[in-house]
LOLO-453092 format. One record per residue (C-alpha): x, z, y; chain; residue in three letters. Coordinates in steps of 0.05 Angstrom, whole numbers. Layout:
{xx=X	zz=Z	yy=Y	cadena=A	residuo=ALA}
...
***
This chain:
{xx=0	zz=0	yy=0	cadena=A	residuo=UNK}
{xx=56	zz=17	yy=48	cadena=A	residuo=UNK}
{xx=85	zz=-53	yy=37	cadena=A	residuo=UNK}
{xx=19	zz=-85	yy=54	cadena=A	residuo=UNK}
{xx=12	zz=-41	yy=116	cadena=A	residuo=UNK}
{xx=82	zz=-60	yy=139	cadena=A	residuo=UNK}
{xx=67	zz=-134	yy=129	cadena=A	residuo=UNK}
{xx=3	zz=-129	yy=171	cadena=A	residuo=UNK}
{xx=39	zz=-91	yy=226	cadena=A	residuo=UNK}
{xx=95	zz=-143	yy=226	cadena=A	residuo=UNK}
{xx=44	zz=-200	yy=229	cadena=A	residuo=UNK}
{xx=8	zz=-167	yy=286	cadena=A	residuo=UNK}
{xx=74	zz=-162	yy=324	cadena=A	residuo=UNK}
{xx=98	zz=-233	yy=308	cadena=A	residuo=UNK}
{xx=33	zz=-270	yy=325	cadena=A	residuo=UNK}
{xx=34	zz=-253	yy=399	cadena=A	residuo=UNK}
{xx=107	zz=-271	yy=403	cadena=A	residuo=UNK}
{xx=93	zz=-339	yy=371	cadena=A	residuo=UNK}
{xx=34	zz=-349	yy=417	cadena=A	residuo=UNK}
{xx=77	zz=-332	yy=477	cadena=A	residuo=UNK}
{xx=130	zz=-381	yy=454	cadena=A	residuo=UNK}
{xx=78	zz=-436	yy=443	cadena=A	residuo=UNK}
{xx=48	zz=-423	yy=512	cadena=A	residuo=UNK}
{xx=116	zz=-427	yy=545	cadena=A	residuo=UNK}
{xx=130	zz=-491	yy=509	cadena=A	residuo=UNK}
{xx=64	zz=-521	yy=532	cadena=A	residuo=UNK}
{xx=76	zz=-498	yy=604	cadena=A	residuo=UNK}
{xx=146	zz=-527	yy=602	cadena=A	residuo=UNK}
{xx=120	zz=-593	yy=577	cadena=A	residuo=UNK}
{xx=66	zz=-594	yy=630	cadena=A	residuo=UNK}
{xx=118	zz=-581	yy=684	cadena=A	residuo=UNK}
{xx=162	zz=-637	yy=656	cadena=A	residuo=UNK}
{xx=102	zz=-684	yy=655	cadena=A	residuo=UNK}
{xx=83	zz=-665	yy=725	cadena=A	residuo=UNK}
{xx=155	zz=-675	yy=750	cadena=A	residuo=UNK}
{xx=158	zz=-743	yy=717	cadena=A	residuo=UNK}
{xx=93	zz=-764	yy=749	cadena=A	residuo=UNK}
{xx=116	zz=-737	yy=816	cadena=A	residuo=UNK}
{xx=179	zz=-780	yy=811	cadena=A	residuo=UNK}
{xx=137	zz=-840	yy=791	cadena=A	residuo=UNK}
{xx=93	zz=-827	yy=852	cadena=A	residuo=UNK}
{xx=153	zz=-825	yy=897	cadena=A	residuo=UNK}
{xx=182	zz=-889	yy=869	cadena=A	residuo=UNK}
{xx=114	zz=-923	yy=874	cadena=A	residuo=UNK}
{xx=107	zz=-902	yy=946	cadena=A	residuo=UNK}
{xx=175	zz=-932	yy=963	cadena=A	residuo=UNK}
{xx=159	zz=-996	yy=924	cadena=A	residuo=UNK}
{xx=95	zz=-1005	yy=964	cadena=A	residuo=UNK}
{xx=136	zz=-1004	yy=1029	cadena=A	residuo=UNK}
{xx=185	zz=-1055	yy=1002	cadena=A	residuo=UNK}
{xx=131	zz=-1099	yy=972	cadena=A	residuo=UNK}
{xx=91	zz=-1099	yy=1037	cadena=A	residuo=UNK}
{xx=150	zz=-1131	yy=1073	cadena=A	residuo=UNK}
{xx=157	zz=-1183	yy=1017	cadena=A	residuo=UNK}
{xx=82	zz=-1197	yy=1021	cadena=A	residuo=UNK}
{xx=85	zz=-1208	yy=1096	cadena=A	residuo=UNK}
{xx=144	zz=-1255	yy=1089	cadena=A	residuo=UNK}
{xx=108	zz=-1299	yy=1039	cadena=A	residuo=UNK}
{xx=37	zz=-1293	yy=1067	cadena=A	residuo=UNK}
{xx=60	zz=-1301	yy=1139	cadena=A	residuo=UNK}
{xx=95	zz=-1367	yy=1125	cadena=A	residuo=UNK}
{xx=35	zz=-1392	yy=1086	cadena=A	residuo=UNK}
{xx=-13	zz=-1371	yy=1142	cadena=A	residuo=UNK}
{xx=27	zz=-1410	yy=1194	cadena=A	residuo=UNK}
{xx=28	zz=-1473	yy=1151	cadena=A	residuo=UNK}
{xx=-46	zz=-1465	yy=1135	cadena=A	residuo=UNK}
{xx=-63	zz=-1457	yy=1208	cadena=A	residuo=UNK}
{xx=-25	zz=-1521	yy=1226	cadena=A	residuo=UNK}
{xx=-59	zz=-1557	yy=1169	cadena=A	residuo=UNK}
{xx=-127	zz=-1538	yy=1196	cadena=A	residuo=UNK}
{xx=-109	zz=-1562	yy=1267	cadena=A	residuo=UNK}
{xx=-80	zz=-1628	yy=1243	cadena=A	residuo=UNK}
{xx=-135	zz=-1642	yy=1192	cadena=A	residuo=UNK}
{xx=-194	zz=-1626	yy=1238	cadena=A	residuo=UNK}
{xx=-162	zz=-1651	yy=1303	cadena=A	residuo=UNK}
{xx=-181	zz=-1588	yy=1342	cadena=A	residuo=UNK}
{xx=-138	zz=-1530	yy=1365	cadena=A	residuo=UNK}
{xx=-150	zz=-1458	yy=1344	cadena=A	residuo=UNK}
{xx=-192	zz=-1417	yy=1391	cadena=A	residuo=UNK}
{xx=-149	zz=-1355	yy=1382	cadena=A	residuo=UNK}
{xx=-86	zz=-1362	yy=1340	cadena=A	residuo=UNK}
{xx=-74	zz=-1287	yy=1335	cadena=A	residuo=UNK}
{xx=-145	zz=-1273	yy=1310	cadena=A	residuo=UNK}
{xx=-144	zz=-1332	yy=1262	cadena=A	residuo=UNK}
{xx=-77	zz=-1312	yy=1232	cadena=A	residuo=UNK}
{xx=-99	zz=-1240	yy=1226	cadena=A	residuo=UNK}
{xx=-161	zz=-1262	yy=1188	cadena=A	residuo=UNK}
{xx=-119	zz=-1303	yy=1141	cadena=A	residuo=UNK}
{xx=-71	zz=-1246	yy=1127	cadena=A	residuo=UNK}
{xx=-128	zz=-1198	yy=1116	cadena=A	residuo=UNK}
{xx=-178	zz=-1238	yy=1076	cadena=A	residuo=UNK}
{xx=-149	zz=-1307	yy=1061	cadena=A	residuo=UNK}
{xx=-201	zz=-1342	yy=1105	cadena=A	residuo=UNK}
{xx=-202	zz=-1376	yy=1172	cadena=A	residuo=UNK}
{xx=-266	zz=-1378	yy=1212	cadena=A	residuo=UNK}
{xx=-300	zz=-1350	yy=1150	cadena=A	residuo=UNK}
{xx=-277	zz=-1408	yy=1105	cadena=A	residuo=UNK}
{xx=-225	zz=-1406	yy=1050	cadena=A	residuo=UNK}
{xx=-155	zz=-1419	yy=1079	cadena=A	residuo=UNK}
{xx=-111	zz=-1463	yy=1035	cadena=A	residuo=UNK}
{xx=-46	zz=-1432	yy=1010	cadena=A	residuo=UNK}
{xx=-66	zz=-1361	yy=1028	cadena=A	residuo=UNK}
{xx=-135	zz=-1351	yy=996	cadena=A	residuo=UNK}
{xx=-102	zz=-1315	yy=937	cadena=A	residuo=UNK}
{xx=-45	zz=-1285	yy=977	cadena=A	residuo=UNK}
{xx=-79	zz=-1239	yy=1027	cadena=A	residuo=UNK}
{xx=-76	zz=-1164	yy=1039	cadena=A	residuo=UNK}
{xx=-136	zz=-1147	yy=996	cadena=A	residuo=UNK}
{xx=-110	zz=-1186	yy=936	cadena=A	residuo=UNK}
{xx=-41	zz=-1157	yy=945	cadena=A	residuo=UNK}
{xx=-67	zz=-1085	yy=945	cadena=A	residuo=UNK}
{xx=-104	zz=-1097	yy=880	cadena=A	residuo=UNK}
{xx=-44	zz=-1130	yy=847	cadena=A	residuo=UNK}
{xx=2	zz=-1073	yy=868	cadena=A	residuo=UNK}
{xx=-42	zz=-1018	yy=838	cadena=A	residuo=UNK}
{xx=-64	zz=-1055	yy=775	cadena=A	residuo=UNK}
{xx=-8	zz=-1030	yy=729	cadena=A	residuo=UNK}
{xx=14	zz=-968	yy=767	cadena=A	residuo=UNK}
{xx=-40	zz=-919	yy=746	cadena=A	residuo=UNK}
{xx=-46	zz=-895	yy=818	cadena=A	residuo=UNK}
{xx=-102	zz=-903	yy=867	cadena=A	residuo=UNK}
{xx=-83	zz=-938	yy=932	cadena=A	residuo=UNK}
{xx=-124	zz=-936	yy=995	cadena=A	residuo=UNK}
{xx=-110	zz=-968	yy=1063	cadena=A	residuo=UNK}
{xx=-142	zz=-938	yy=1124	cadena=A	residuo=UNK}
{xx=-137	zz=-955	yy=1198	cadena=A	residuo=UNK}
{xx=-105	zz=-1022	yy=1185	cadena=A	residuo=UNK}
{xx=-74	zz=-1053	yy=1248	cadena=A	residuo=UNK}
{xx=-45	zz=-1123	yy=1247	cadena=A	residuo=UNK}
{xx=-6	zz=-1152	yy=1305	cadena=A	residuo=UNK}
{xx=17	zz=-1225	yy=1306	cadena=A	residuo=UNK}
{xx=56	zz=-1253	yy=1365	cadena=A	residuo=UNK}
{xx=119	zz=-1291	yy=1383	cadena=A	residuo=UNK}
{xx=182	zz=-1253	yy=1366	cadena=A	residuo=UNK}
{xx=223	zz=-1306	yy=1402	cadena=A	residuo=UNK}
{xx=218	zz=-1381	yy=1411	cadena=A	residuo=UNK}
{xx=230	zz=-1397	yy=1337	cadena=A	residuo=UNK}
{xx=201	zz=-1337	yy=1301	cadena=A	residuo=UNK}
{xx=131	zz=-1308	yy=1297	cadena=A	residuo=UNK}
{xx=126	zz=-1233	yy=1287	cadena=A	residuo=UNK}
{xx=78	zz=-1206	yy=1234	cadena=A	residuo=UNK}
{xx=68	zz=-1131	yy=1240	cadena=A	residuo=UNK}
{xx=22	zz=-1088	yy=1196	cadena=A	residuo=UNK}
{xx=10	zz=-1013	yy=1207	cadena=A	residuo=UNK}
{xx=-33	zz=-974	yy=1159	cadena=A	residuo=UNK}
{xx=-50	zz=-902	yy=1139	cadena=A	residuo=UNK}
{xx=-30	zz=-902	yy=1065	cadena=A	residuo=UNK}
{xx=-63	zz=-857	yy=1014	cadena=A	residuo=UNK}
{xx=-34	zz=-858	yy=943	cadena=A	residuo=UNK}
{xx=-64	zz=-810	yy=893	cadena=A	residuo=UNK}
{xx=-68	zz=-792	yy=819	cadena=A	residuo=UNK}
{xx=-130	zz=-752	yy=802	cadena=A	residuo=UNK}
{xx=-104	zz=-733	yy=732	cadena=A	residuo=UNK}
{xx=-49	zz=-688	yy=760	cadena=A	residuo=UNK}
{xx=-81	zz=-677	yy=828	cadena=A	residuo=UNK}
{xx=-24	zz=-702	yy=870	cadena=A	residuo=UNK}
{xx=-16	zz=-755	yy=923	cadena=A	residuo=UNK}
{xx=20	zz=-783	yy=984	cadena=A	residuo=UNK}
{xx=-8	zz=-794	yy=1053	cadena=A	residuo=UNK}
{xx=32	zz=-827	yy=1107	cadena=A	residuo=UNK}
{xx=33	zz=-879	yy=1163	cadena=A	residuo=UNK}
{xx=68	zz=-943	yy=1142	cadena=A	residuo=UNK}
{xx=92	zz=-1000	yy=1188	cadena=A	residuo=UNK}
{xx=123	zz=-1064	yy=1165	cadena=A	residuo=UNK}
{xx=150	zz=-1118	yy=1211	cadena=A	residuo=UNK}
{xx=173	zz=-1188	yy=1191	cadena=A	residuo=UNK}
{xx=196	zz=-1246	yy=1235	cadena=A	residuo=UNK}
{xx=175	zz=-1312	yy=1204	cadena=A	residuo=UNK}
{xx=214	zz=-1374	yy=1225	cadena=A	residuo=UNK}
{xx=177	zz=-1437	yy=1247	cadena=A	residuo=UNK}
{xx=236	zz=-1480	yy=1226	cadena=A	residuo=UNK}
{xx=211	zz=-1540	yy=1186	cadena=A	residuo=UNK}
{xx=138	zz=-1527	yy=1204	cadena=A	residuo=UNK}
{xx=99	zz=-1583	yy=1238	cadena=A	residuo=UNK}
{xx=88	zz=-1578	yy=1313	cadena=A	residuo=UNK}
{xx=12	zz=-1581	yy=1322	cadena=A	residuo=UNK}
{xx=15	zz=-1606	yy=1394	cadena=A	residuo=UNK}
{xx=39	zz=-1677	yy=1376	cadena=A	residuo=UNK}
{xx=-20	zz=-1695	yy=1330	cadena=A	residuo=UNK}
{xx=-68	zz=-1660	yy=1378	cadena=A	residuo=UNK}
{xx=-44	zz=-1703	yy=1436	cadena=A	residuo=UNK}
{xx=-42	zz=-1768	yy=1397	cadena=A	residuo=UNK}
{xx=-105	zz=-1766	yy=1355	cadena=A	residuo=UNK}
{xx=-63	zz=-1750	yy=1294	cadena=A	residuo=UNK}
{xx=-18	zz=-1811	yy=1301	cadena=A	residuo=UNK}
{xx=48	zz=-1777	yy=1318	cadena=A	residuo=UNK}
{xx=77	zz=-1721	yy=1276	cadena=A	residuo=UNK}
{xx=137	zz=-1678	yy=1292	cadena=A	residuo=UNK}
{xx=171	zz=-1624	yy=1250	cadena=A	residuo=UNK}
{xx=205	zz=-1567	yy=1287	cadena=A	residuo=UNK}
{xx=281	zz=-1562	yy=1280	cadena=A	residuo=UNK}
{xx=318	zz=-1516	yy=1328	cadena=A	residuo=UNK}
{xx=382	zz=-1537	yy=1363	cadena=A	residuo=UNK}
{xx=438	zz=-1487	yy=1372	cadena=A	residuo=UNK}
{xx=466	zz=-1518	yy=1436	cadena=A	residuo=UNK}
{xx=479	zz=-1474	yy=1496	cadena=A	residuo=UNK}
{xx=502	zz=-1535	yy=1536	cadena=A	residuo=UNK}
{xx=477	zz=-1605	yy=1528	cadena=A	residuo=UNK}
{xx=528	zz=-1642	yy=1571	cadena=A	residuo=UNK}
{xx=593	zz=-1626	yy=1607	cadena=A	residuo=UNK}
{xx=643	zz=-1658	yy=1653	cadena=A	residuo=UNK}
{xx=705	zz=-1661	yy=1611	cadena=A	residuo=UNK}
{xx=756	zz=-1696	yy=1656	cadena=A	residuo=UNK}
{xx=759	zz=-1712	yy=1730	cadena=A	residuo=UNK}
{xx=794	zz=-1777	yy=1749	cadena=A	residuo=UNK}
{xx=818	zz=-1804	yy=1816	cadena=A	residuo=UNK}
{xx=790	zz=-1874	yy=1810	cadena=A	residuo=UNK}
{xx=737	zz=-1907	yy=1768	cadena=A	residuo=UNK}
{xx=701	zz=-1972	yy=1755	cadena=A	residuo=UNK}
{xx=636	zz=-1981	yy=1717	cadena=A	residuo=UNK}
{xx=595	zz=-1938	yy=1670	cadena=A	residuo=UNK}
{xx=599	zz=-1938	yy=1594	cadena=A	residuo=UNK}
{xx=587	zz=-1894	yy=1534	cadena=A	residuo=UNK}
{xx=623	zz=-1893	yy=1467	cadena=A	residuo=UNK}
{xx=665	zz=-1852	yy=1419	cadena=A	residuo=UNK}
{xx=735	zz=-1833	yy=1441	cadena=A	residuo=UNK}
{xx=795	zz=-1859	yy=1404	cadena=A	residuo=UNK}
{xx=870	zz=-1850	yy=1413	cadena=A	residuo=UNK}
{xx=886	zz=-1908	yy=1366	cadena=A	residuo=UNK}
{xx=904	zz=-1975	yy=1399	cadena=A	residuo=UNK}
{xx=860	zz=-2015	yy=1352	cadena=A	residuo=UNK}
{xx=807	zz=-2054	yy=1391	cadena=A	residuo=UNK}
{xx=735	zz=-2036	yy=1381	cadena=A	residuo=UNK}
{xx=679	zz=-2052	yy=1430	cadena=A	residuo=UNK}
{xx=642	zz=-1989	yy=1411	cadena=A	residuo=UNK}
{xx=700	zz=-1942	yy=1427	cadena=A	residuo=UNK}
{xx=734	zz=-1916	yy=1490	cadena=A	residuo=UNK}
{xx=809	zz=-1917	yy=1488	cadena=A	residuo=UNK}
{xx=843	zz=-1853	yy=1514	cadena=A	residuo=UNK}
{xx=916	zz=-1860	yy=1533	cadena=A	residuo=UNK}
{xx=971	zz=-1832	yy=1575	cadena=A	residuo=UNK}
{xx=984	zz=-1900	yy=1607	cadena=A	residuo=UNK}
{xx=962	zz=-1972	yy=1603	cadena=A	residuo=UNK}
{xx=1030	zz=-1996	yy=1624	cadena=A	residuo=UNK}
{xx=1063	zz=-2041	yy=1572	cadena=A	residuo=UNK}
{xx=998	zz=-2052	yy=1534	cadena=A	residuo=UNK}
{xx=964	zz=-2119	yy=1524	cadena=A	residuo=UNK}
{xx=908	zz=-2131	yy=1573	cadena=A	residuo=UNK}
{xx=873	zz=-2176	yy=1523	cadena=A	residuo=UNK}
{xx=871	zz=-2118	yy=1473	cadena=A	residuo=UNK}
{xx=851	zz=-2067	yy=1526	cadena=A	residuo=UNK}
{xx=792	zz=-2111	yy=1546	cadena=A	residuo=UNK}
{xx=766	zz=-2108	yy=1474	cadena=A	residuo=UNK}
{xx=750	zz=-2034	yy=1481	cadena=A	residuo=UNK}
{xx=684	zz=-2008	yy=1510	cadena=A	residuo=UNK}
{xx=724	zz=-1972	yy=1564	cadena=A	residuo=UNK}
{xx=790	zz=-1938	yy=1581	cadena=A	residuo=UNK}
{xx=810	zz=-1868	yy=1602	cadena=A	residuo=UNK}
{xx=882	zz=-1862	yy=1627	cadena=A	residuo=UNK}
{xx=923	zz=-1803	yy=1650	cadena=A	residuo=UNK}
{xx=963	zz=-1843	yy=1700	cadena=A	residuo=UNK}
{xx=934	zz=-1888	yy=1754	cadena=A	residuo=UNK}
{xx=965	zz=-1954	yy=1733	cadena=A	residuo=UNK}
{xx=914	zz=-2011	yy=1723	cadena=A	residuo=UNK}
{xx=940	zz=-2077	yy=1696	cadena=A	residuo=UNK}
{xx=919	zz=-2142	yy=1727	cadena=A	residuo=UNK}
{xx=861	zz=-2174	yy=1691	cadena=A	residuo=UNK}
{xx=830	zz=-2109	yy=1664	cadena=A	residuo=UNK}
{xx=754	zz=-2118	yy=1667	cadena=A	residuo=UNK}
{xx=725	zz=-2062	yy=1624	cadena=A	residuo=UNK}
{xx=699	zz=-1996	yy=1654	cadena=A	residuo=UNK}
{xx=754	zz=-1944	yy=1664	cadena=A	residuo=UNK}
{xx=773	zz=-1878	yy=1694	cadena=A	residuo=UNK}
{xx=845	zz=-1868	yy=1715	cadena=A	residuo=UNK}
{xx=884	zz=-1808	yy=1741	cadena=A	residuo=UNK}
{xx=850	zz=-1764	yy=1688	cadena=A	residuo=UNK}
{xx=907	zz=-1714	yy=1684	cadena=A	residuo=UNK}
{xx=883	zz=-1672	yy=1624	cadena=A	residuo=UNK}
{xx=849	zz=-1726	yy=1584	cadena=A	residuo=UNK}
{xx=895	zz=-1723	yy=1524	cadena=A	residuo=UNK}
{xx=886	zz=-1648	yy=1514	cadena=A	residuo=UNK}
{xx=812	zz=-1643	yy=1532	cadena=A	residuo=UNK}
{xx=780	zz=-1703	yy=1498	cadena=A	residuo=UNK}
{xx=773	zz=-1701	yy=1422	cadena=A	residuo=UNK}
{xx=780	zz=-1759	yy=1373	cadena=A	residuo=UNK}
{xx=711	zz=-1791	yy=1359	cadena=A	residuo=UNK}
{xx=677	zz=-1748	yy=1412	cadena=A	residuo=UNK}
{xx=619	zz=-1784	yy=1445	cadena=A	residuo=UNK}
{xx=636	zz=-1791	yy=1519	cadena=A	residuo=UNK}
{xx=608	zz=-1826	yy=1581	cadena=A	residuo=UNK}
{xx=649	zz=-1855	yy=1638	cadena=A	residuo=UNK}
{xx=613	zz=-1848	yy=1704	cadena=A	residuo=UNK}
{xx=642	zz=-1885	yy=1764	cadena=A	residuo=UNK}
{xx=603	zz=-1846	yy=1817	cadena=A	residuo=UNK}
{xx=628	zz=-1777	yy=1797	cadena=A	residuo=UNK}
{xx=694	zz=-1806	yy=1770	cadena=A	residuo=UNK}
{xx=684	zz=-1760	yy=1710	cadena=A	residuo=UNK}
{xx=688	zz=-1767	yy=1635	cadena=A	residuo=UNK}
{xx=625	zz=-1733	yy=1609	cadena=A	residuo=UNK}
{xx=613	zz=-1702	yy=1541	cadena=A	residuo=UNK}
{xx=544	zz=-1725	yy=1517	cadena=A	residuo=UNK}
{xx=552	zz=-1705	yy=1444	cadena=A	residuo=UNK}
{xx=502	zz=-1648	yy=1444	cadena=A	residuo=UNK}
{xx=450	zz=-1687	yy=1485	cadena=A	residuo=UNK}
{xx=458	zz=-1745	yy=1438	cadena=A	residuo=UNK}
{xx=447	zz=-1702	yy=1376	cadena=A	residuo=UNK}
{xx=389	zz=-1666	yy=1409	cadena=A	residuo=UNK}
{xx=356	zz=-1733	yy=1425	cadena=A	residuo=UNK}
{xx=370	zz=-1770	yy=1360	cadena=A	residuo=UNK}
{xx=350	zz=-1712	yy=1314	cadena=A	residuo=UNK}
{xx=289	zz=-1694	yy=1356	cadena=A	residuo=UNK}
{xx=311	zz=-1622	yy=1362	cadena=A	residuo=UNK}
{xx=275	zz=-1565	yy=1398	cadena=A	residuo=UNK}
{xx=303	zz=-1515	yy=1447	cadena=A	residuo=UNK}
{xx=277	zz=-1451	yy=1479	cadena=A	residuo=UNK}
{xx=237	zz=-1460	yy=1543	cadena=A	residuo=UNK}
{xx=216	zz=-1414	yy=1600	cadena=A	residuo=UNK}
{xx=154	zz=-1456	yy=1615	cadena=A	residuo=UNK}
{xx=139	zz=-1498	yy=1553	cadena=A	residuo=UNK}
{xx=84	zz=-1474	yy=1506	cadena=A	residuo=UNK}
{xx=103	zz=-1428	yy=1449	cadena=A	residuo=UNK}
{xx=86	zz=-1445	yy=1377	cadena=A	residuo=UNK}
{xx=23	zz=-1402	yy=1380	cadena=A	residuo=UNK}
{xx=4	zz=-1435	yy=1447	cadena=A	residuo=UNK}
{xx=12	zz=-1502	yy=1413	cadena=A	residuo=UNK}
{xx=-35	zz=-1480	yy=1357	cadena=A	residuo=UNK}
{xx=-86	zz=-1466	yy=1412	cadena=A	residuo=UNK}
{xx=-73	zz=-1535	yy=1444	cadena=A	residuo=UNK}
{xx=-41	zz=-1506	yy=1506	cadena=A	residuo=UNK}
{xx=12	zz=-1546	yy=1546	cadena=A	residuo=UNK}
{xx=39	zz=-1486	yy=1584	cadena=A	residuo=UNK}
{xx=69	zz=-1420	yy=1564	cadena=A	residuo=UNK}
{xx=17	zz=-1363	yy=1564	cadena=A	residuo=UNK}
{xx=35	zz=-1293	yy=1586	cadena=A	residuo=UNK}
{xx=14	zz=-1263	yy=1520	cadena=A	residuo=UNK}
{xx=64	zz=-1303	yy=1479	cadena=A	residuo=UNK}
{xx=123	zz=-1304	yy=1528	cadena=A	residuo=UNK}
{xx=172	zz=-1346	yy=1487	cadena=A	residuo=UNK}
{xx=165	zz=-1421	yy=1496	cadena=A	residuo=UNK}
{xx=199	zz=-1483	yy=1467	cadena=A	residuo=UNK}
{xx=205	zz=-1557	yy=1483	cadena=A	residuo=UNK}
{xx=231	zz=-1623	yy=1456	cadena=A	residuo=UNK}
{xx=232	zz=-1696	yy=1478	cadena=A	residuo=UNK}
{xx=177	zz=-1746	yy=1466	cadena=A	residuo=UNK}
{xx=219	zz=-1799	yy=1432	cadena=A	residuo=UNK}
{xx=216	zz=-1875	yy=1441	cadena=A	residuo=UNK}
{xx=195	zz=-1879	yy=1368	cadena=A	residuo=UNK}
{xx=134	zz=-1838	yy=1385	cadena=A	residuo=UNK}
{xx=113	zz=-1887	yy=1439	cadena=A	residuo=UNK}
{xx=122	zz=-1946	yy=1392	cadena=A	residuo=UNK}
{xx=73	zz=-1912	yy=1344	cadena=A	residuo=UNK}
{xx=23	zz=-1903	yy=1401	cadena=A	residuo=UNK}
{xx=32	zz=-1976	yy=1421	cadena=A	residuo=UNK}
{xx=21	zz=-2001	yy=1350	cadena=A	residuo=UNK}
{xx=-41	zz=-1956	yy=1346	cadena=A	residuo=UNK}
{xx=-66	zz=-1987	yy=1412	cadena=A	residuo=UNK}
{xx=-67	zz=-1919	yy=1446	cadena=A	residuo=UNK}
{xx=-41	zz=-1949	yy=1510	cadena=A	residuo=UNK}
{xx=-72	zz=-1894	yy=1553	cadena=A	residuo=UNK}
{xx=-22	zz=-1845	yy=1522	cadena=A	residuo=UNK}
{xx=39	zz=-1887	yy=1541	cadena=A	residuo=UNK}
{xx=69	zz=-1860	yy=1606	cadena=A	residuo=UNK}
{xx=130	zz=-1903	yy=1620	cadena=A	residuo=UNK}
{xx=150	zz=-1865	yy=1682	cadena=A	residuo=UNK}
{xx=137	zz=-1795	yy=1656	cadena=A	residuo=UNK}
{xx=190	zz=-1744	yy=1639	cadena=A	residuo=UNK}
{xx=203	zz=-1743	yy=1564	cadena=A	residuo=UNK}
{xx=203	zz=-1667	yy=1560	cadena=A	residuo=UNK}
{xx=143	zz=-1661	yy=1515	cadena=A	residuo=UNK}
{xx=95	zz=-1615	yy=1552	cadena=A	residuo=UNK}
{xx=114	zz=-1650	yy=1618	cadena=A	residuo=UNK}
{xx=102	zz=-1718	yy=1586	cadena=A	residuo=UNK}
{xx=32	zz=-1700	yy=1562	cadena=A	residuo=UNK}
{xx=16	zz=-1679	yy=1633	cadena=A	residuo=UNK}
{xx=43	zz=-1747	yy=1657	cadena=A	residuo=UNK}
{xx=93	zz=-1718	yy=1707	cadena=A	residuo=UNK}
{xx=144	zz=-1768	yy=1733	cadena=A	residuo=UNK}
{xx=216	zz=-1765	yy=1710	cadena=A	residuo=UNK}
{xx=281	zz=-1798	yy=1731	cadena=A	residuo=UNK}
{xx=326	zz=-1843	yy=1689	cadena=A	residuo=UNK}
{xx=398	zz=-1820	yy=1682	cadena=A	residuo=UNK}
{xx=451	zz=-1870	yy=1702	cadena=A	residuo=UNK}
{xx=477	zz=-1871	yy=1631	cadena=A	residuo=UNK}
{xx=411	zz=-1901	yy=1606	cadena=A	residuo=UNK}
{xx=430	zz=-1972	yy=1623	cadena=A	residuo=UNK}
{xx=494	zz=-1968	yy=1582	cadena=A	residuo=UNK}
{xx=472	zz=-1930	yy=1520	cadena=A	residuo=UNK}
{xx=414	zz=-1945	yy=1474	cadena=A	residuo=UNK}
{xx=408	zz=-1871	yy=1457	cadena=A	residuo=UNK}
{xx=386	zz=-1857	yy=1528	cadena=A	residuo=UNK}
{xx=357	zz=-1924	yy=1549	cadena=A	residuo=UNK}
{xx=287	zz=-1895	yy=1549	cadena=A	residuo=UNK}
{xx=302	zz=-1824	yy=1571	cadena=A	residuo=UNK}
{xx=272	zz=-1797	yy=1635	cadena=A	residuo=UNK}
{xx=277	zz=-1725	yy=1657	cadena=A	residuo=UNK}
{xx=239	zz=-1689	yy=1712	cadena=A	residuo=UNK}
{xx=277	zz=-1654	yy=1768	cadena=A	residuo=UNK}
{xx=262	zz=-1584	yy=1740	cadena=A	residuo=UNK}
{xx=298	zz=-1602	yy=1675	cadena=A	residuo=UNK}
{xx=357	zz=-1642	yy=1701	cadena=A	residuo=UNK}
{xx=399	zz=-1579	yy=1708	cadena=A	residuo=UNK}
{xx=376	zz=-1552	yy=1640	cadena=A	residuo=UNK}
{xx=400	zz=-1615	yy=1604	cadena=A	residuo=UNK}
{xx=461	zz=-1622	yy=1648	cadena=A	residuo=UNK}
{xx=443	zz=-1690	yy=1677	cadena=A	residuo=UNK}
{xx=434	zz=-1670	yy=1750	cadena=A	residuo=UNK}
{xx=498	zz=-1706	yy=1769	cadena=A	residuo=UNK}
{xx=480	zz=-1766	yy=1727	cadena=A	residuo=UNK}
***
């Protein structure tokens, strides 16, 4: 009997100990599970921030392209670019209709996709979207929300204000103002130039004759498209010299019988002018001019920042001037190719032969002046620039 009694007493003592151990094990496991979930919540919160920026980068670009597509297809400008882009980012619609490219890539769809496999509940409150020009070639997309992430199973969550800002480039996006102004006949894709100066006076001479443009060369091999740059013309064949487009000489010697345009007495020509550089000899200023950047800007139909030209968002709204709410404008040239398209389309009323070719000035039919170089260079034969832009493009002396 004593043995049985001792066994019962021992069991009564051991059972609470075992229960206590099991309880502690359960509590420890619950704490571990809670800590794991807390870490998952923290990681998820951080991933939402990162993913919101990625969403804006993709959706913002698509919204801009979709907005241009609507303008070009329908032939009418947007009434309010900011409001329309905000609607597209939020719901994937524009004026209540499905917006191509972004109908399945909007904020509502993104939120559902983010939470689908996370096991957390995600709620956006007080959503604020701001879309405006960040600079001439970037549109700012900014989203601010009150974020509530929760897990009802472990009764934990995160609440915080979240702001994401992304600048979307308009590089390689179509400029809506060209089709709007030409009934859809002329298209233009935006490519930014990186020029701070478009022209420059390279060399000052003491005497000059005639105007001409061409690529500089230091090689005495005749070419009627090139301008020969030399220290002297003395001892060189006049027949060969006359087979160049023009001559730039350091000294002032001019051989009898030289008929091509030239600038002489250009003391620093050999050190300043570069091989193959596109230059212009101007007899009035007696200067050798660098027209390389202006040539590239014109041929490639580049854009540059503007203090008065309409911004990209202004252009979506069909505006030909820079509005105060967008602040950062841009401009380009209406090219001769564009006028040929208008002529072949019999849109003669849109051909303004005497207008400045700065785009927003041209569409307003404001008179421009030819530069002297235009008669000697096919690149600029059609170019006219208004007085307000002569200094900007460095042709005020030309």
